[in-house]
C-alpha positions as YAML, in Angstrom:
chain: A
units: angstrom
residues:
- id: 1
  name: MET
  ca: [144.11, 29.99, 84.78]
- id: 2
  name: TYR
  ca: [144.06, 31.29, 81.33]
- id: 3
  name: GLU
  ca: [140.22, 31.97, 81.41]
- id: 4
  name: ARG
  ca: [140.87, 34.03, 84.68]
- id: 5
  name: SER
  ca: [143.73, 35.97, 83.21]
- id: 6
  name: GLU
  ca: [141.58, 36.87, 80.06]
- id: 7
  name: PHE
  ca: [138.78, 37.90, 82.27]
- id: 8
  name: MET
  ca: [141.07, 40.19, 84.26]
- id: 9
  name: LYS
  ca: [142.40, 41.60, 81.06]
- id: 10
  name: ASP
  ca: [138.82, 42.32, 79.87]
- id: 11
  name: LYS
  ca: [137.96, 43.80, 83.19]
- id: 12
  name: SER
  ca: [140.96, 46.10, 83.13]
- id: 13
  name: LYS
  ca: [140.05, 47.20, 79.76]
- id: 14
  name: SER
  ca: [136.45, 47.93, 80.84]
- id: 15
  name: PHE
  ca: [137.83, 49.99, 83.75]
- id: 16
  name: LYS
  ca: [140.12, 52.06, 81.30]
- id: 17
  name: LEU
  ca: [137.25, 52.65, 79.07]
- id: 18
  name: ILE
  ca: [135.03, 53.75, 81.80]
- id: 19
  name: ARG
  ca: [137.76, 55.78, 83.23]
- id: 20
  name: LYS
  ca: [138.31, 57.47, 79.71]
- id: 21
  name: PHE
  ca: [134.60, 58.21, 79.47]
- id: 22
  name: ILE
  ca: [134.67, 59.81, 82.93]
- id: 23
  name: TYR
  ca: [137.64, 62.02, 82.02]
- id: 24
  name: PHE
  ca: [135.97, 63.07, 78.60]
- id: 25
  name: VAL
  ca: [132.74, 64.05, 80.41]
- id: 26
  name: LEU
  ca: [134.42, 65.94, 83.07]
- id: 27
  name: PHE
  ca: [136.80, 67.58, 80.49]
- id: 28
  name: SER
  ca: [133.75, 68.46, 78.54]
- id: 29
  name: LEU
  ca: [132.04, 70.11, 81.47]
- id: 30
  name: VAL
  ca: [135.22, 72.05, 82.28]
- id: 31
  name: ILE
  ca: [135.33, 73.51, 78.72]
- id: 32
  name: GLY
  ca: [131.64, 74.28, 78.75]
- id: 33
  name: ALA
  ca: [131.86, 76.01, 82.04]
- id: 34
  name: PHE
  ca: [134.89, 77.95, 80.77]
- id: 35
  name: ILE
  ca: [133.05, 79.01, 77.67]
- id: 36
  name: TYR
  ca: [129.88, 80.04, 79.67]
- id: 37
  name: LEU
  ca: [131.73, 82.08, 82.25]
- id: 38
  name: SER
  ca: [133.89, 83.58, 79.75]
- id: 39
  name: ASN
  ca: [130.81, 84.85, 77.72]
- id: 40
  name: LYS
  ca: [129.05, 85.94, 81.01]
- id: 41
  name: TYR
  ca: [132.14, 88.09, 82.07]
- id: 42
  name: GLU
  ca: [132.59, 89.55, 78.66]
- id: 43
  name: SER
  ca: [129.11, 90.66, 78.48]
- id: 44
  name: LEU
  ca: [129.33, 92.14, 82.03]
- id: 45
  name: SER
  ca: [132.52, 93.98, 81.11]
- id: 46
  name: GLU
  ca: [131.13, 95.48, 77.95]
- id: 47
  name: GLU
  ca: [130.60, 99.32, 78.52]
- id: 48
  name: LYS
  ca: [126.77, 99.78, 78.36]
- id: 49
  name: THR
  ca: [125.81, 102.85, 76.44]
- id: 50
  name: ILE
  ca: [123.74, 105.15, 78.60]
- id: 51
  name: VAL
  ca: [121.17, 107.45, 76.63]
- id: 52
  name: PHE
  ca: [118.49, 109.73, 77.90]
- id: 53
  name: THR
  ca: [115.84, 107.06, 77.91]
- id: 54
  name: SER
  ca: [117.97, 105.08, 80.41]
- id: 55
  name: TYR
  ca: [116.84, 107.98, 82.80]
- id: 56
  name: TYR
  ca: [113.45, 108.97, 81.30]
- id: 57
  name: GLU
  ca: [111.94, 106.18, 79.37]
- id: 58
  name: SER
  ca: [109.05, 108.28, 77.96]
- id: 59
  name: ILE
  ca: [111.44, 110.97, 76.60]
- id: 60
  name: ASN
  ca: [112.80, 109.74, 73.32]
- id: 61
  name: THR
  ca: [115.38, 112.26, 72.20]
- id: 62
  name: LYS
  ca: [119.02, 112.32, 70.97]
- id: 63
  name: ARG
  ca: [119.30, 116.03, 72.05]
- id: 64
  name: PHE
  ca: [121.34, 115.09, 75.35]
- id: 65
  name: GLU
  ca: [124.84, 113.84, 75.65]
- id: 66
  name: ILE
  ca: [125.02, 111.82, 79.03]
- id: 67
  name: LEU
  ca: [127.76, 113.09, 81.30]
- id: 68
  name: ASN
  ca: [129.21, 111.40, 84.50]
- id: 69
  name: ALA
  ca: [130.60, 113.59, 87.36]
- id: 70
  name: ASN
  ca: [134.06, 113.95, 85.70]
- id: 71
  name: GLY
  ca: [132.59, 114.93, 82.33]
- id: 72
  name: LEU
  ca: [130.29, 117.52, 83.97]
- id: 73
  name: LEU
  ca: [133.41, 119.15, 85.82]
- id: 74
  name: LYS
  ca: [135.20, 119.08, 82.46]
- id: 75
  name: GLN
  ca: [132.38, 121.21, 80.96]
- id: 76
  name: LEU
  ca: [132.05, 123.42, 83.83]
- id: 77
  name: LYS
  ca: [135.70, 124.39, 83.40]
- id: 78
  name: THR
  ca: [136.19, 124.86, 79.74]
- id: 79
  name: GLY
  ca: [134.28, 125.47, 76.58]
- id: 80
  name: LYS
  ca: [130.75, 126.59, 76.00]
- id: 81
  name: HIS
  ca: [127.94, 124.16, 76.94]
- id: 82
  name: LEU
  ca: [124.27, 123.89, 77.55]
- id: 83
  name: ILE
  ca: [123.86, 121.69, 80.78]
- id: 84
  name: TYR
  ca: [120.64, 120.03, 82.33]
- id: 85
  name: ILE
  ca: [121.19, 118.56, 85.74]
- id: 86
  name: GLY
  ca: [118.33, 116.36, 86.67]
- id: 87
  name: ASN
  ca: [117.33, 113.58, 89.20]
- id: 88
  name: HIS
  ca: [115.56, 110.69, 87.37]
- id: 89
  name: THR
  ca: [113.76, 109.74, 90.52]
- id: 90
  name: THR
  ca: [111.60, 112.84, 90.65]
- id: 91
  name: ILE
  ca: [108.79, 113.58, 88.43]
- id: 92
  name: TRP
  ca: [109.73, 117.30, 88.54]
- id: 93
  name: SER
  ca: [112.99, 116.49, 86.65]
- id: 94
  name: GLU
  ca: [111.05, 114.72, 83.87]
- id: 95
  name: ALA
  ca: [108.52, 117.36, 83.45]
- id: 96
  name: TYR
  ca: [111.34, 119.88, 83.17]
- id: 97
  name: ALA
  ca: [112.95, 117.65, 80.62]
- id: 98
  name: TYR
  ca: [110.00, 117.60, 78.37]
- id: 99
  name: LEU
  ca: [109.86, 121.29, 78.14]
- id: 100
  name: LEU
  ca: [113.61, 121.77, 77.80]
- id: 101
  name: THR
  ca: [113.65, 119.19, 74.93]
- id: 102
  name: GLU
  ca: [111.07, 121.17, 73.07]
- id: 103
  name: CYS
  ca: [113.26, 124.26, 73.35]
- id: 104
  name: LEU
  ca: [116.32, 122.45, 72.00]
- id: 105
  name: ASP
  ca: [114.35, 120.89, 69.19]
- id: 106
  name: GLU
  ca: [113.01, 124.35, 68.10]
- id: 107
  name: LEU
  ca: [116.49, 125.79, 68.11]
- id: 108
  name: ASN
  ca: [118.13, 122.70, 66.78]
- id: 109
  name: VAL
  ca: [120.78, 122.70, 69.56]
- id: 110
  name: ASN
  ca: [122.01, 119.88, 71.80]
- id: 111
  name: ALA
  ca: [122.80, 119.91, 75.60]
- id: 112
  name: SER
  ca: [124.39, 117.59, 78.04]
- id: 113
  name: TYR
  ca: [122.70, 115.74, 80.82]
- id: 114
  name: TYR
  ca: [124.00, 114.88, 84.41]
- id: 115
  name: ASP
  ca: [121.92, 112.93, 86.69]
- id: 116
  name: LEU
  ca: [122.56, 114.22, 90.26]
- id: 117
  name: ASN
  ca: [121.03, 111.17, 92.09]
- id: 118
  name: SER
  ca: [124.06, 109.00, 92.77]
- id: 119
  name: ASP
  ca: [126.80, 111.41, 93.59]
- id: 120
  name: LYS
  ca: [124.33, 113.57, 95.87]
- id: 121
  name: ASN
  ca: [123.15, 110.51, 97.75]
- id: 122
  name: GLN
  ca: [126.81, 109.54, 98.37]
- id: 123
  name: LYS
  ca: [127.87, 112.93, 99.15]
- id: 124
  name: ASN
  ca: [131.10, 112.22, 97.52]
- id: 125
  name: SER
  ca: [133.91, 114.30, 96.65]
- id: 126
  name: LYS
  ca: [132.73, 114.88, 92.96]
- id: 127
  name: TYR
  ca: [129.45, 116.26, 94.36]
- id: 128
  name: TYR
  ca: [130.99, 118.88, 96.58]
- id: 129
  name: GLU
  ca: [133.36, 119.84, 93.74]
- id: 130
  name: ILE
  ca: [130.43, 120.33, 91.43]
- id: 131
  name: ARG
  ca: [128.52, 122.20, 94.15]
- id: 132
  name: GLU
  ca: [131.60, 124.48, 94.57]
- id: 133
  name: ARG
  ca: [131.76, 125.18, 90.82]
- id: 134
  name: LEU
  ca: [128.04, 126.27, 90.86]
- id: 135
  name: LYS
  ca: [128.02, 127.94, 94.30]
- id: 136
  name: SER
  ca: [126.94, 131.29, 92.82]
- id: 137
  name: SER
  ca: [123.80, 129.79, 91.56]
- id: 138
  name: LEU
  ca: [122.69, 127.43, 94.38]
- id: 139
  name: ILE
  ca: [119.71, 127.59, 96.53]
- id: 140
  name: THR
  ca: [119.85, 128.48, 100.19]
- id: 141
  name: THR
  ca: [117.36, 126.13, 102.10]
- id: 142
  name: ASP
  ca: [116.30, 125.85, 105.66]
- id: 143
  name: ASP
  ca: [119.52, 124.62, 106.89]
- id: 144
  name: SER
  ca: [121.38, 127.62, 105.26]
- id: 145
  name: ASN
  ca: [123.41, 125.55, 103.18]
- id: 146
  name: ASN
  ca: [123.79, 126.02, 99.45]
- id: 147
  name: ASN
  ca: [122.44, 122.92, 98.06]
- id: 148
  name: LEU
  ca: [122.82, 121.43, 94.38]
- id: 149
  name: LEU
  ca: [119.31, 120.60, 93.40]
- id: 150
  name: ALA
  ca: [117.38, 119.45, 90.35]
- id: 151
  name: PRO
  ca: [116.09, 120.12, 88.02]
- id: 152
  name: THR
  ca: [118.37, 123.06, 86.82]
- id: 153
  name: PHE
  ca: [119.66, 124.23, 83.54]
- id: 154
  name: TYR
  ca: [122.95, 126.15, 83.11]
- id: 155
  name: ILE
  ca: [124.66, 127.92, 80.17]
- id: 156
  name: VAL
  ca: [128.45, 127.97, 80.90]
- id: 157
  name: ASN
  ca: [131.33, 129.58, 78.91]
- id: 158
  name: ASN
  ca: [134.87, 128.84, 79.88]
- id: 159
  name: GLY
  ca: [134.25, 128.21, 83.51]
- id: 160
  name: LYS
  ca: [131.62, 131.04, 83.93]
- id: 161
  name: VAL
  ca: [127.87, 130.48, 84.48]
- id: 162
  name: GLU
  ca: [126.41, 132.84, 81.94]
- id: 163
  name: TYR
  ca: [122.76, 131.94, 82.76]
- id: 164
  name: TYR
  ca: [120.92, 129.45, 84.94]
- id: 165
  name: ASN
  ca: [117.40, 128.41, 85.70]
- id: 166
  name: ILE
  ca: [116.14, 126.81, 88.82]
- id: 167
  name: THR
  ca: [112.28, 127.38, 88.16]
- id: 168
  name: THR
  ca: [111.04, 124.21, 90.03]
- id: 169
  name: ALA
  ca: [114.04, 123.18, 91.99]
- id: 170
  name: ALA
  ca: [112.64, 124.55, 95.26]
- id: 171
  name: VAL
  ca: [108.85, 124.37, 94.79]
- id: 172
  name: LYS
  ca: [108.51, 120.61, 95.18]
- id: 173
  name: ASN
  ca: [106.71, 120.69, 98.62]
- id: 174
  name: SER
  ca: [104.43, 123.62, 97.91]
- id: 175
  name: THR
  ca: [102.58, 122.44, 94.73]
- id: 176
  name: THR
  ca: [102.04, 119.51, 92.35]
- id: 177
  name: VAL
  ca: [103.76, 119.17, 88.92]
- id: 178
  name: GLU
  ca: [100.28, 119.35, 87.28]
- id: 179
  name: ASP
  ca: [99.22, 122.43, 89.41]
- id: 180
  name: TYR
  ca: [102.65, 124.34, 88.62]
- id: 181
  name: TRP
  ca: [102.96, 123.72, 84.87]
- id: 182
  name: THR
  ca: [100.12, 125.57, 83.53]
- id: 183
  name: ASN
  ca: [100.02, 126.49, 79.96]
- id: 184
  name: TYR
  ca: [100.99, 129.95, 81.09]
- id: 185
  name: ASN
  ca: [103.97, 128.84, 82.94]
- id: 186
  name: LYS
  ca: [105.24, 126.51, 80.27]
- id: 187
  name: GLU
  ca: [105.03, 129.19, 77.59]
- id: 188
  name: ALA
  ca: [106.91, 131.67, 79.95]
- id: 189
  name: PHE
  ca: [109.56, 129.04, 80.68]
- id: 190
  name: LYS
  ca: [110.17, 128.12, 77.06]
- id: 191
  name: LYS
  ca: [110.32, 131.70, 76.09]
- id: 192
  name: GLU
  ca: [112.99, 132.44, 78.69]
- id: 193
  name: ILE
  ca: [115.07, 129.39, 77.99]
- id: 194
  name: LYS
  ca: [115.09, 129.94, 74.17]
- id: 195
  name: SER
  ca: [115.86, 133.67, 74.72]
- id: 196
  name: ASN
  ca: [118.83, 132.94, 76.81]
- id: 197
  name: ILE
  ca: [120.18, 130.19, 74.54]
- id: 198
  name: LYS
  ca: [120.06, 132.52, 71.73]
- id: 199
  name: ARG
  ca: [121.86, 135.22, 73.67]
- id: 200
  name: TYR
  ca: [124.51, 133.23, 75.50]
- id: 201
  name: TYR
  ca: [125.03, 130.19, 73.43]
- id: 202
  name: LEU
  ca: [124.10, 131.11, 69.92]
- id: 203
  name: ASN
  ca: [125.14, 134.74, 70.21]
- id: 204
  name: ASN
  ca: [122.01, 135.92, 68.41]
...
């Protein structure tokens, strides 16, 4: 009887040790999962800095401040700004950006960049508000609607568009980027852009 009692005690102790070990393992797994998920969601919640190379990897420049729709609308309403509206999914916007960057570098000025792609595809309220703000400089296409197209460049002063350039916004289907941007057209474009930045932005 004594031996059986001791055996039962030893067995009970073994069960307790196994149970404690299982609890320890489960507790460790819960803590590990908590730490992993905390780090994961923290990294996801961090605000990612968007720079110009986020849209055009081949153009390494710090000349552009990236705007969302709200930021663009604010600049269209107040202050004096140079604004480039592009669409990173088209080669036309990239080619335009190269030449515009050269102009900004030569004049040592910065501009703002707004990527049209997301808001235009969604046709959300911000897109229509931006279009309304720029209606005097929009292009009328075959459907007779004024469309907000890219690439386009604006110089605005306290809500007024002082100058805009839509050089290649409507030629996409009639020629190629390489055929359009001849040396002559490049120089003519840069001369016009620089002249108007000096006039309307730098007051030269």
